[in-house]
Backbone bond lengths (Angstrom), bond angles and torsions (degrees), N, CA, C in turn:
res aa  C-N    CA-C-N  psi(-1)  N-CA   C-N-CA  omega(-1)  CA-C   N-CA-C  phi
1 M - - - 1.451 - - 1.526 108.37 -
2 T 1.330 116.05 135.37 1.454 121.24 -177.99 1.524 110.61 -91.24
3 S 1.338 114.69 162.22 1.457 121.08 176.40 1.521 108.19 -106.61
4 R 1.308 116.81 138.46 1.455 122.61 -175.00 1.524 109.50 -127.63
5 A 1.340 116.42 166.92 1.469 120.93 176.28 1.521 111.01 -79.03
6 A 1.333 116.81 -31.33 1.466 121.82 -179.69 1.522 108.06 -151.79
7 Y 1.310 116.19 171.36 1.461 121.11 177.06 1.520 110.13 -78.27
8 S 1.331 116.37 158.96 1.464 121.68 177.56 1.532 109.72 -78.49
9 R 1.338 115.41 167.72 1.473 119.86 176.72 1.525 111.10 -56.74
10 L 1.334 116.65 -43.10 1.459 120.82 179.87 1.527 110.90 -62.81
11 Q 1.330 117.01 -45.04 1.466 120.29 179.43 1.523 111.12 -62.61
12 I 1.324 116.91 -41.27 1.465 120.75 179.31 1.525 110.12 -65.20
13 A 1.324 117.23 -44.66 1.470 120.46 178.70 1.526 110.78 -61.00
14 L 1.320 117.22 -46.56 1.460 120.33 178.93 1.524 111.29 -61.22
15 H 1.328 117.33 -43.06 1.464 121.29 179.87 1.520 111.24 -55.58
16 W 1.333 116.48 -52.58 1.467 120.22 -173.81 1.524 112.23 -75.17
17 V 1.320 118.15 -36.30 1.472 120.19 176.77 1.527 110.00 -64.51
18 I 1.323 116.81 -45.40 1.467 120.48 178.86 1.530 110.26 -62.89
19 A 1.329 117.65 -42.83 1.470 120.25 178.98 1.528 111.09 -58.86
20 I 1.325 116.80 -44.83 1.467 121.08 179.83 1.529 110.63 -65.80
21 L 1.322 117.30 -42.25 1.464 120.64 -179.88 1.528 112.02 -66.48
22 I 1.330 117.13 -37.68 1.470 120.12 176.80 1.524 109.80 -64.20
23 L 1.320 117.00 -43.54 1.465 120.13 177.19 1.535 110.19 -61.68
24 A 1.321 117.62 -43.42 1.467 121.24 178.77 1.531 110.74 -62.91
25 A 1.331 117.22 -41.04 1.466 120.30 178.03 1.525 110.38 -62.67
26 W 1.315 116.00 -42.44 1.472 119.89 179.21 1.534 110.48 -63.93
27 L 1.316 116.77 -39.75 1.464 120.60 -179.22 1.527 112.40 -71.00
28 T 1.325 118.17 -19.80 1.472 121.20 -178.47 1.528 112.85 -104.86
29 H 1.309 118.29 12.18 1.470 119.98 -175.12 1.526 114.16 -85.63
30 E 1.306 117.98 -9.84 1.466 122.24 -168.13 1.531 115.14 -51.79
31 N 1.291 119.67 -46.09 1.468 121.02 -175.39 1.526 113.49 -101.90
32 M 1.311 116.86 19.30 1.455 119.46 -176.10 1.532 112.66 -69.48
33 G 1.312 118.06 -29.71 1.471 120.06 176.36 1.517 110.54 -59.97
34 R 1.341 115.83 -45.69 1.466 120.49 178.20 1.533 110.71 -67.33
35 A 1.339 116.54 -38.79 1.466 119.76 179.28 1.529 110.56 -63.64
36 L 1.339 117.11 -39.45 1.464 120.27 178.48 1.527 110.30 -66.86
37 E 1.326 117.05 -43.52 1.471 120.07 177.36 1.528 110.50 -58.25
38 S 1.322 116.83 -44.18 1.461 121.65 179.00 1.526 110.79 -62.93
39 R 1.328 115.98 -40.43 1.471 120.60 179.06 1.528 109.97 -64.23
40 I 1.331 115.94 -41.23 1.469 120.01 179.68 1.532 109.84 -64.23
41 K 1.335 117.05 -46.83 1.470 121.15 -178.45 1.520 112.26 -63.86
42 S 1.326 117.05 -37.24 1.465 120.10 -177.80 1.521 112.38 -81.55
43 G 1.329 116.56 -16.52 1.462 120.15 -177.80 1.519 113.28 75.21
44 A 1.332 117.03 18.39 1.464 121.70 -178.36 1.526 110.37 -60.43
45 T 1.315 115.18 146.09 1.464 121.13 177.24 1.521 109.41 -136.60
46 G 1.313 116.26 171.63 1.468 121.31 178.20 1.514 111.98 60.11
47 F 1.327 115.68 -137.47 1.457 120.93 -176.30 1.528 112.60 -87.08
48 E 1.307 116.32 -2.25 1.459 121.43 -178.92 1.535 110.67 -59.99
49 G 1.311 115.67 125.59 1.460 120.76 175.97 1.518 115.47 78.68
50 N 1.342 117.78 10.35 1.462 119.39 178.52 1.528 110.23 -59.24
51 T 1.320 115.14 140.66 1.459 122.50 179.57 1.524 109.24 -103.37
52 P 1.342 118.17 168.51 1.470 119.17 174.52 1.535 112.06 -54.87
53 H 1.328 117.25 -36.71 1.471 120.97 179.23 1.526 110.25 -60.74
54 V 1.328 117.01 -42.56 1.460 121.04 179.77 1.533 110.33 -64.98
55 W 1.321 117.09 -45.99 1.467 120.36 179.54 1.528 111.28 -63.16
56 L 1.324 117.04 -39.14 1.468 120.15 176.79 1.526 110.42 -62.59
57 G 1.332 116.70 -42.75 1.464 120.66 179.15 1.514 112.58 -62.19
58 I 1.330 116.16 -42.99 1.468 120.60 177.88 1.528 109.81 -60.80
59 T 1.319 115.74 -45.03 1.467 120.51 -179.09 1.522 111.10 -63.62
60 V 1.331 116.74 -44.64 1.467 120.50 177.79 1.529 109.97 -58.49
61 F 1.312 116.46 -47.61 1.466 120.65 -178.08 1.525 111.40 -57.02
62 V 1.328 116.68 -48.69 1.470 120.96 -179.34 1.530 110.64 -63.32
63 L 1.334 117.12 -45.93 1.469 120.24 -178.33 1.528 111.96 -66.42
64 V 1.322 118.01 -35.59 1.464 120.38 177.96 1.523 110.00 -66.35
65 L 1.328 117.49 -40.72 1.472 119.31 176.74 1.525 110.57 -61.87
66 I 1.330 117.05 -42.48 1.469 120.58 176.06 1.524 109.78 -61.55
67 R 1.327 116.75 -42.63 1.467 121.25 -179.22 1.531 111.51 -61.35
68 I 1.310 116.63 -39.68 1.467 120.40 178.85 1.525 110.37 -63.55
69 V 1.323 116.91 -44.24 1.476 120.77 178.71 1.527 110.04 -62.96
70 V 1.330 117.04 -45.96 1.466 121.00 -179.70 1.528 110.10 -60.94
71 R 1.321 117.36 -41.60 1.472 120.43 179.41 1.532 110.77 -63.87
72 R 1.337 116.37 -39.84 1.473 119.41 178.78 1.530 110.80 -64.85
73 V 1.325 116.78 -36.36 1.465 121.16 -177.73 1.525 111.39 -79.84
74 Q 1.331 117.44 -47.82 1.465 121.72 -173.25 1.527 114.09 -90.76
75 G 1.316 118.03 -17.02 1.454 120.52 -178.00 1.512 111.86 82.34
76 A 1.315 114.96 -170.69 1.465 122.31 -178.39 1.519 108.26 -143.71
77 P 1.322 117.37 158.88 1.466 119.43 177.51 1.528 111.90 -59.27
78 G 1.312 114.71 149.82 1.458 120.51 177.05 1.524 111.02 -74.65
79 P 1.321 117.05 -172.17 1.468 121.33 -178.51 1.528 112.13 -59.20
80 L 1.310 115.48 150.90 1.461 121.25 176.10 1.518 110.02 -71.31
81 P 1.334 117.70 151.71 1.465 120.34 177.24 1.536 110.37 -57.70
82 G 1.301 116.04 133.76 1.461 120.89 176.91 1.513 114.82 79.18
83 S 1.342 117.58 7.27 1.462 118.58 -179.99 1.523 110.19 -76.55
84 T 1.313 114.91 147.73 1.465 121.87 178.91 1.528 108.36 -95.89
85 P 1.317 117.62 164.61 1.473 119.62 175.96 1.539 112.02 -56.45
86 L 1.318 117.46 -36.37 1.465 120.38 178.50 1.533 110.84 -65.96
87 M 1.332 117.24 -41.32 1.463 121.00 178.00 1.525 110.53 -65.13
88 E 1.325 117.40 -39.90 1.461 121.23 178.61 1.526 110.75 -64.22
89 M 1.327 116.13 -42.20 1.457 120.32 178.75 1.541 110.23 -64.75
90 A 1.324 116.87 -41.99 1.467 120.67 178.44 1.533 110.58 -62.73
91 A 1.327 117.09 -41.12 1.468 121.15 178.73 1.529 110.64 -64.58
92 T 1.321 116.94 -44.94 1.463 121.01 179.86 1.523 110.96 -60.77
93 W 1.327 116.66 -51.16 1.463 119.76 -177.51 1.523 112.17 -72.05
94 G 1.325 117.51 -31.11 1.465 120.39 175.27 1.520 111.10 -63.61
95 H 1.340 116.75 -43.23 1.461 120.41 177.74 1.530 111.24 -67.39
96 R 1.310 116.88 -39.76 1.467 119.76 177.77 1.526 110.84 -61.28
97 L 1.330 116.01 -42.57 1.464 120.28 178.47 1.528 110.78 -63.70
98 L 1.328 117.26 -42.67 1.464 120.62 177.40 1.529 110.96 -59.95
99 Y 1.313 117.69 -47.58 1.468 120.66 179.61 1.529 110.50 -61.87
100 L 1.316 117.67 -43.61 1.461 121.04 178.61 1.530 110.49 -58.23
101 L 1.324 116.36 -48.24 1.461 120.39 -178.99 1.526 112.01 -67.65
102 M 1.354 117.39 -34.34 1.461 120.44 178.64 1.529 111.88 -69.29
103 V 1.320 118.15 -25.63 1.462 121.65 175.83 1.534 109.80 -87.09
104 L 1.317 116.25 -45.50 1.462 121.74 -174.44 1.529 112.64 -66.96
105 T 1.328 117.82 -40.33 1.464 120.17 -176.76 1.532 111.81 -59.91
106 P 1.338 119.93 -56.28 1.466 117.68 179.80 1.533 112.89 -68.57
107 A 1.331 117.44 -29.61 1.472 119.11 178.31 1.530 109.86 -64.06
108 L 1.326 116.98 -44.70 1.471 120.32 177.34 1.528 111.03 -64.51
109 G 1.325 116.35 -38.66 1.458 119.85 177.46 1.518 111.13 -61.29
110 A 1.331 116.53 -42.58 1.467 120.60 179.28 1.523 111.32 -64.54
111 V 1.330 116.08 -40.85 1.471 119.34 178.00 1.528 109.86 -64.14
112 A 1.320 117.17 -46.72 1.470 120.54 -179.88 1.521 110.82 -59.28
113 W 1.325 116.50 -45.51 1.468 122.73 -176.25 1.525 111.48 -66.64
114 N 1.327 116.61 -45.32 1.461 120.57 -174.16 1.526 113.47 -86.66
115 A 1.330 117.64 -26.17 1.467 120.73 177.82 1.535 111.07 -93.76
116 H 1.336 116.16 -0.15 1.476 121.23 -179.64 1.529 110.87 56.22
117 S 1.326 116.53 48.42 1.460 121.20 -176.18 1.528 112.14 -113.80
118 E 1.320 115.65 109.99 1.460 119.53 176.67 1.527 111.15 -68.02
119 T 1.332 117.32 -32.46 1.466 121.10 179.07 1.524 110.29 -63.20
120 V 1.322 116.95 -47.18 1.470 120.35 177.99 1.528 109.32 -67.07
121 G 1.325 117.08 -33.81 1.473 120.58 175.84 1.513 112.26 -60.12
122 E 1.328 116.52 -40.87 1.467 120.29 177.32 1.523 110.87 -66.43
123 L 1.334 117.02 -39.48 1.466 121.10 176.42 1.527 110.04 -64.10
124 H 1.333 116.73 -42.24 1.466 121.97 176.35 1.530 110.17 -56.93
125 E 1.315 117.11 -44.31 1.464 120.75 -179.92 1.532 111.18 -63.98
126 T 1.315 117.13 -41.90 1.465 121.52 179.00 1.528 111.30 -64.35
127 V 1.331 116.30 -46.40 1.468 120.74 179.66 1.530 109.88 -66.15
128 G 1.337 117.19 -36.65 1.467 120.79 176.21 1.512 112.08 -62.73
129 S 1.333 116.80 -39.68 1.468 120.13 176.33 1.522 110.79 -65.01
130 A 1.328 116.33 -39.33 1.473 120.07 176.61 1.524 109.94 -62.47
131 L 1.334 116.84 -41.49 1.469 120.75 177.86 1.520 109.84 -58.96
132 M 1.308 117.90 -45.49 1.464 120.43 -179.04 1.531 111.08 -63.43
133 L 1.321 117.82 -40.05 1.474 120.69 178.83 1.525 111.57 -66.66
134 V 1.323 117.00 -43.06 1.468 120.43 179.43 1.529 109.82 -67.45
135 A 1.331 117.54 -39.49 1.469 120.73 177.92 1.529 110.46 -64.04
136 L 1.319 117.07 -39.75 1.475 120.62 176.86 1.529 110.02 -63.08
137 A 1.314 117.05 -45.50 1.471 120.37 177.70 1.529 110.35 -60.95
138 H 1.322 116.69 -41.94 1.466 122.25 178.10 1.539 110.17 -57.99
139 A 1.324 116.48 -46.61 1.467 120.92 -179.99 1.527 111.14 -64.69
140 L 1.316 117.05 -43.27 1.468 120.20 -179.57 1.528 111.60 -64.62
141 V 1.326 116.93 -39.83 1.466 120.34 178.23 1.533 109.70 -65.81
142 A 1.329 117.36 -41.21 1.469 120.58 178.85 1.532 110.40 -62.78
143 I 1.316 117.14 -42.37 1.475 121.38 177.86 1.521 110.33 -64.11
144 W 1.318 116.96 -42.67 1.471 121.01 177.98 1.528 110.30 -60.69
145 H 1.336 116.58 -45.58 1.471 119.99 178.38 1.524 111.06 -59.98
146 Q 1.327 116.81 -44.40 1.466 121.17 -175.47 1.527 112.12 -68.84
147 Y 1.338 117.20 -45.43 1.466 119.68 -169.54 1.524 115.27 -103.74
148 V 1.328 117.87 -19.25 1.466 120.19 176.62 1.526 109.61 -100.38
149 K 1.317 116.67 -53.96 1.473 120.09 179.28 1.526 112.11 -78.67
150 K 1.343 116.56 -21.23 1.465 122.92 178.84 1.531 111.91 53.60
151 D 1.346 115.45 47.11 1.463 120.14 -177.30 1.533 114.08 -106.12
152 G 1.337 117.41 9.98 1.453 120.49 174.85 1.519 115.52 78.52
153 S 1.317 117.23 19.01 1.457 121.07 -177.22 1.528 112.66 -55.66
154 L 1.313 117.56 -50.26 1.470 120.41 -177.54 1.527 112.39 -70.83
155 T 1.305 116.80 -26.90 1.457 120.50 179.36 1.526 110.31 -61.01
156 R 1.326 117.67 -34.64 1.460 121.15 -177.76 1.524 112.51 -67.86
157 I 1.350 117.34 -23.49 1.463 120.16 -179.01 1.538 111.29 -109.99
158 T 1.329 116.90 9.47 1.466 120.71 175.07 1.523 112.72 -122.23
159 R 1.318 117.51 -22.03 1.474 121.93 179.63 1.518 108.87 -124.07
160 P 1.328 116.38 117.08 1.468 119.18 -175.93 1.524 113.38 -68.20
161 Q 1.312 113.88 155.35 1.470 120.19 175.71 1.523 108.52 -72.54
162 G 1.309 114.73 139.85 1.469 120.36 174.76 1.454 110.59 79.49
């Protein structure tokens, strides 16, 4: 994987589209427990009875997989100016945790939905809440870097390289 000064247009588009879709999925999750119960009682399978939340989750899952491939091919920006080894390690593991949660959350949702499992549905909800908390922390750290440390952190994910 190569190191770059900023993300590519494709990486930036994927980042912001996925962020918006994750927020939309979180905002539409409220009645999913009842929807899953109804799906279990009716014996629905496949795409039958899919809700906007389910479609958003499927879309997020596919786009995150594409994003992972693009990141492996195109690389990512190197360390921010003035970053310490501890900050670099925190950034690396923070991003790894975000990617893990972005894959795990919709995967668990798909298992719960298609296997008719309320237990997995509850795990999906818990992991989804963790994703939202980590994403919020990610955003706050990026804002802190941009406006307190003034190191151009947000510029790398808003203005493409080249």
